[in-house]
N, C-alpha and C positions, 0 to 999 in steps of 0.2 A: 504494500500500499504506499507507494512512494509519494502520493499527493495528499497524504493525511495532514490536515491542518493541526495547529497546536492545541485546539480546544475541540472536544467531542461531546455530543449529547448522548444521554443514556440510551435513547431509542435507536441510535446508530451503531451500538456495539455489536449487534448480531451480524452486521455487514462485514466485520473484520475477519470472520472465519476462524479456522483452527490455529492460525499463527499468532493469535492474540494472547498476550500475557497481561493479566490484571495485577497491579501492584498497590498494596496498601502502604502508604508512606506517612503514617501518623507519628507526630513528634510534637512536644509541647515546650514552650519557652519556660513555663513555670515548673518544669521538672517532672510532671506526670509521665507515666510510662506509656509510650506508644504501643509497645508490644502487648501490654496488658489489655489495652483498648482493642487491639486487633483480635486477641484470643476471645474477648468477650463477645465479639460480633463483627463479621466482615463480609464483603461480597463473596459469594461462593467461588472457590477456585483461586482467589487472590492470594498472592504470596506477600509476606511482610518484608519491607525494605527499611532498614534502619539508617537514619540520616548520619549518625556518628560513625558507624562501622562500614557502611556500604558506599556512602556518597561523599565522604570527606576523608582527608588525610589527617595525620596527627596534629592537634591544635598546638599553637605556640604564639607568643607575642609577636614574633617576627613574621608569621604567616597568617595569623588570624585564627578564629575559633573553628571555622569550617573550610579550610583550604581544599581545593580540588585534590582528589586522590591521585596517586601515581597511576598512569595509564594501565600498567600491568596489574596493579592491585584492583583497579576498577573492573578490568576484564575478568579477573578471578571472581570478583563479587557477583558480576552479572552471570557468569557461567554457573556459579553455585545456586543462583536463583532460578536457573532454567531459562535464561534469556540469552539467545544467540543473535548474531547479526541479521538473521532472516526473520526474527520475531517482530511483531508490532506490539508496542507497550502502551497500555492505558493506566494512568496513575491517578490516585485520589487520596484525599485526607478528609478531615472534618473541620478544617480551619480555613475554608475558602480557597484551597489550593496553594496556600502559602508555602507548605513544605513539599508537597508532591510536585509542584512546578520545578523544583530543583532537578529531580530525576528526568522529567520530560525535557527540560532545556539541555541537560548534559547529553542525552541521547540524540536530540535533534542536531546539535552542533557537530556530532560525530557522523551524521548522515543516516541515522536509524530512525524509522517512523515511530513516533511517540506522540501521545496527546494527553491532555489534562481533562479529566471527567468534569464537565460543567455541573456545579452544584455539589460535587463530592459525594460522600457516603449518603447524604440526605436525598440525593437524586435517585438512589436505588430503591425501587418500590417493592422488590421481591423479598423473600425471607433471607435472613443473615445466617451465615455459617459460624460455628464456634470452634475453638481449638486452633490447630495449625494445619496449613496445607504444606505438605512436604514436596518441594519441587524436585524434578529430575535434572541433575546437573548436565550441562552441555558444554561444548568447547566454544570459547569466545576469544577472538584475537584481541590483542592490545592495540588501541588506536590513540594516537597522540592528540592532545588538545590543540585545536587550531588557534594560531596567534590572532587571527582576524576576529575571534569571538571574545578576546580577553584583553584587559589592561592590567599592568602592575601598579604599584603605589606611585612611582614616579610619573607614569603616564596619566594616572588619575589626578595627580597634583597639577598637571599642566593642561588637562583636557578642556577647561573652560576657556582657554585661549583659542580653541578651534572648534568646539562643539558644545553639547549640552550635557551636564552632569546631573543625574537625578538620584534622589534619596528616597528609597521605597519604604522606609520605616514610617511609623505613625508620626503625626505632626508634633506630638508632645515630645518625642525623642529627638526629632529634627530640631525643635526649638531649644532643646536642652532642659526642658522642665523636669524631666526625669531620665534616669539611665539605669535600668534594672540589672544590666549585665557587665557592661564595659567600664574601663577605668576612668573615662572622661565623658562628659555630656556635651552635646552640640552636634555640629555637622561640618563637613568639609567646606572650606571657603569657596563660594561660587555655586555650590550645589543648590538645586531647586527641589522643594518638597513635593514628592509624588507618591503618597502612601499607596501601597498595593491594593488596599481595601477599596479605594476609589474606583478600581476597575469593575467592581461588583455592584449589583443592584441591592435593594433592601432585602430581596429574597435570597441573596447569596449566589445569584447567577451572574455570569459575565454580561456587561452592558452590550448593547448593539455595536456593531462595528462603526456605525456613524457616530455614536456617542463617544466611543473610544478615540476615534480620530479627532473629534472636537476637544476631548480632554487633553490629548497630547499636543495638539496645535496650541492650546492655551499655555502649555509648558514650553513652547518654542520648538517642538519636534515635528518636522514635516517629513523627515527621512530618518528612520531609526539608526541608519548607519552613522549618523552624527552624534548618537547618544551613547553614554555610558551610564550604567545603573549600579548602585551599591545599596546595601542595607546594613544590618548589624554584622552579618557574617557571610554574606553571599548566598543566602537562601531565598528570602522573600523577594529579593531583587529580580529573581528569575520570573516571578509573576508579572512584573512590569514588562520584561523582555518578551514573554509569551503574548501579553496583551497587545503590544505594539505589532508583533508579527501577525496576530489574529486580525488586527485592524487594517492590514495591508500596507504597513509602513516599512516592512522589511525587518532585518535583524539588527539589533543593537549589540553592545558589548557589556560584559560583566566585569566588575572589579571584585574578584573573589575575596580578597582580604577584607574589604569593606571597612566599616567603622571599627571592628574589633582589632584590625591591624593598624588603622590610622590612629586611633586613640591611644594605642600603646607606643606610638612613635613620638618624636618631638615636633611634629608638624602642627601648624596652628589649627585651632578649633573655634568655630563661630557659634555663639549662643544667641538665639533670637529668631524671629520669623523671616528675616531677610537673608537671601543668599550671601550677602556681603555686608558686614557691619561697619564698613569704614566711612559711612555717611554719604556715599554717592549712589547714583542709580545703578542697578544690577541688571543691565540690559545689554545684550550683544546682538544687535540687529542692524540691518542695512538702513540707510537714511530714510527718514519718514517722507511721506507724500506731502506735498504743499497744495492745499485746496485751491490756491489761486491759479496754479499751473497744471493741475491734474496729477497723475501718479508720478511720484518723485523719480524713480529710476528711469521711467520712459522719458520724462522731460529732461532728465539729466543727460541721457544719451543724445537727445536732439541738441541740447545746448553744448555738449562736448564737441559735436560736429561743427557747431558755429565757432567755438573756441579754436578748433583745429584750423578751420578756414581762415579765421582772423589772424592766427599766429603765422600761418603760411604767408599771408599778405604782409603782415608786420615785419617779418624777417627780411623781406625784400625791399622795404622802404628804408632810406637813409635815416639815421636817428634824428638829425635836425628837422627833416620834413615830417617825420612821424610826430615829433613833439610839437611842431607848429600846428598840425591838425588837431592835436590834443588840446592845445590852448584854445583853439576855436570852439571845440566841443565843451571844454570847461566853462567858457564864458556863456555859451548857450544854456548850459545846465544852471548856471548861477542866475540867469535871467528868467528861466522858465520854472524853477522849483522853489517857490517861496517857503514852503514848509521845511525843506531841507536847510534853507538859509537860517530860518528861525532856530532850528535845533542846534546847528553848529554855533550860532551866536550865543545861545544859552550856555553852552559848554565852554567855548573859547573865551567868553567874558571872564570866567574864573581864572584863566591863565594870566591875563594882562590887567586884571583888576578894574575893568571898565564895565559900564552898563551894556547889556546886549544890543541896544540901539545906538550906542556911541559910534562915532565915525571910525575910530581905531578898530573897534570890533568888526564893523562892517568890512573894512579893508582886509582884515585878517581872514574873515570868512571867504571873501573873494579869492584871496591867495590860496587858501586850502582847497577850494573847489577846483581851481585850475590845476593845482599840484596833484590832486586826486586823479584827474583825467590823464595827466602825464604819467603817473604811476601805473594807471590801468594799461596804457600803451606799452610801458616797460614790461608789465606782467605778461601781456600777450606775446611779446618778443621772447621772454624767458621760457614760456610754455613751448614755443617752437624751437628754442635753441638751448636745451638744458646742458648740453656739453660745453657751450660757450659761456653760459651764465656765470659759473664760478670764477672764471678768469676775469670777470669785471668787478669782483667784490674785493675791497680792501678789508683787512682784518685788524682788529685792535683788541688786545686783552685775551687772546686765546689761552694764554698761560693760566689765567684765572680759572678757566674750565678744567684744565688739567690738574690744577691744585685741588679742585673739588673732587674730581674723579679719583685722585690718588688716595682719598680717604676710604674708598672701597665700597661705598653704598650708593653709587649712582649720583646723578645730579639732575635737578629740576631747572631748566632754562625758561625763565619767565620774562616775557616782553609785553609792553603796552601796544596799543594799536597805533604805532608810529609809521612813518613814511613808507618803509619797505616791508611791512609785516606780511603782505601777501606772498613775498618771496622768501620769507624766513625759513620755511619748511625745508628748503633745499640746501641751506648752507651747512648745517652740522653734518650732513650725510658724508661730506667729503673732507672738510677741514678739521674735524675733531677726532677723527680716526677711532671712533667708537660707535656702536649701534645707537641710533637715535630715532625715537618715535615722536612724531608731531601730533598733537591733539588739535583737531579742527571741529568746527561746528557740524552738528548732525543735520544737514539739510541737503537738498537736491543740488544747490549751487556748488557746495564743496565737493559733492560726489562727482559732479560734472568736471570740475577742474582736475580732480584726481584721475578720472577716466581719460581726460585729454592728455595728461602728462605721465601716464603710466610708464612710458619709455624712460622716464628719468629715474625709475627705481625707487620712488618714494615709499616710506614706511609710515602709514598714518593710522590713527584710531580716532573715533568720534567722541565728543565730550559727553555723550549719553551712554557710552560703552561701559562695561563693568570696570570699576576701578581696580579690581583684583589684577587685571592685566597690567595696569600702570604700576601697581605695587611690585609685581614680579619683574617688570623691566628694571626698576630701580634696584631691587635686591640683587639682580644679576650684574650690577655695575654699569648699566646703560644710562643714556640720557633721555629725559622726557621734556619735550619742548611744548610750551603752552603760550598762548597769546591772549592777554587781557582777560576779558570776562568769559573766554572759552576755556578757562583753566579748570577743566573737569568740574564746572560749576553748575551744570544743568540740574535743576531740582535739588541741589545740595544746599546746606545751610550757609548763611552769609554772616559776615562780620563787618562792623562799622569801623572805618579807618579814615584818617586825614588824607585828603588828596587836594593839592593846590590850596585854595583858601576855604575849603569846606570839608564836610564829611560825606563819604559815599559808602554804599553797601557793596562789598566785594565778596564773591564766593570764597569760602575757606579752603577750597580744594587743594591748592598748591601747598598751603601751610600744613594741612593735615597729612598730605603725602610725605612732606618733609619730616614731620614728627614721627609718623608710623615707621618710615624706612630709614630715618636718621640720615637723610640725603640733604646736602647743602643746596641752597638756591642761588643761582647766578642770573642776575638781571641782564638783559641784552637788548640791543636796538639796531635796527637796520634803517639807515637814512640815505636818501639819494644824494649823490655828489654831482650829478649832471645826467644827461641822456645816457641810459644804459650803464650807469656806474653807481656803485653803492659802497657804503662802509658799514660793516658789522662790528659793533663794539660790545665787549663783555665786561661787566663790572666784577669787583672782588666778590668772592663767595660770601653768602650769608649763612652762618651756622644754623643747623636745624634746631627747632625747639626741643626742650627736654621731653623725652618720651612720656613722662608721667605728668607733664604740665597742663594738659587739657586745652580748653578753648582759650584761656588767658595767654598761655605760651604761644599758641598759634596766632593770636591777634597781634602779639608783639612782633613776631616775625613778619606777618603780613603787613604791618605798619612800616617795617624797614623796607620792604619791597615797594610799597606805595610812595615812600619818601624818595626813593631813587627814580621812580617813574615821574614824580612831580618835578624833579630836577631836570630831567631830559625834556619833559614837555615844555617847561618854561624856556629852555634854550631853543627849542625848535617848534613853537606853536603852530607854525604854518604847515607842519607835517603831521599834526596829531589828527588821526582819523576819528573824530568825535561825533559822527553822524548817528548817534544812538542815545536814547534817553538815559540820563544818569540821575539817580535819586539824590540830588544835592541837599545837604543840611548845613546851615551856617555853623561855622566853628565857634564854639563857646569860649 
């Protein structure tokens, strides 16, 4: 029966014929005896399968409570139970399939037909047999566990960087409210709560395939091949794996060591209802749609084509001519966009200490709008000429970055929205000689730019992405580049700091990352020197806040960053891209 699905209904058992072996796989977390329950009453002909002796290797802190058995030992166990490779296995228990699913999953990944009886023992309407069924031993060859079905502890640790990590335990164990067995409570950072019991209806039967697909879609799983599941010891996780396969999502992977192995190690544990407790959103999705322009990815691909075409044209125009056209465009925008003029005036007035309607402020607004147009032209040129771009950048203070990196905990590169910020994501990739990830806004425009300049080999993550990825970058000694209010601040808490002549609310993201990872912060700025020429300047490192200092220590460090931003903004107000609302409060 090669096309047997992972779930079978009791009415379909008679179709399996003489090759069927029914297995009673009862086991209880509270210590009750599964074998006693089997002898008291089981489906006639069923053989008893013991989780500890048949389906697991020796327990240890290094491997977990129920590691997969050695392939030869598992083959011997199957043979002793009368199960050969030609048999079809149906397994059941009386706890919703939580335990029996382990046997079914093990056999299915070895290519043997096996299914979980939907509803378990309660689904059997006939009489029960008592005592024991003595199986006739058969030969069963050893088969290796396929690597494609499993991950080890290191792979589980990094899985959230590339896929979905699911925790099949109950929500109370996921949150860390209770831990009845293992040494620590909580869950693996980045894991999403996916209790196996939610695969079942109130009657204890599997939900419909449509309902299961909806459930796993809500967890971010469209393809089970992107999912890894764990539980307490690699048992109930198999229930989620079978449910995803039953729903038509394909096969996921098991982390056999699960929480019993993880909690015994020195790896971090998260307590609470969020996948990631660092105060940032825990989402790892592609850019959101923009209701003004339709579906984000589709619009982004169209816009990327426009960028490509404009870059192709821009690369063929002499720089003076391109900038002359930009000046014309900037003047037109200044004349035709009064709302933008007002927003810039409100912010730039805080730089020069004049009223928003003052003549000096209006002149500064005009200069910034023209400069913005010139920078946009430069951006298009850089998109089309990534190999030439770095040769046009002068560097100042790169040794400050190396000083920070030498401390061994990565570095946060933090810059305000100054003149060349659009180009900043390309600079560290070459000049700093260490892996650098740039954090950009999660929108279709950013996605379009990345799509257009994929040939430049950029490494990006979005500000709505899981901060656990950012933490791992820093802990690996890499650099994380953030710009202004994109500093992993989406939906995260804010802190009030002094900026220029007022107080503003800034996301605490960079300060919290610095505290958690003990990574220094280096302020940097990219300013235009002329057509297609820039200077990138890096300040001295700011020491990270004390790990135990909390919000007060984070605010102190964020204030140091804001002070440095204020200095450079005052020096170059005509290049401060301040076309966004800032919640100014008067400095008391």
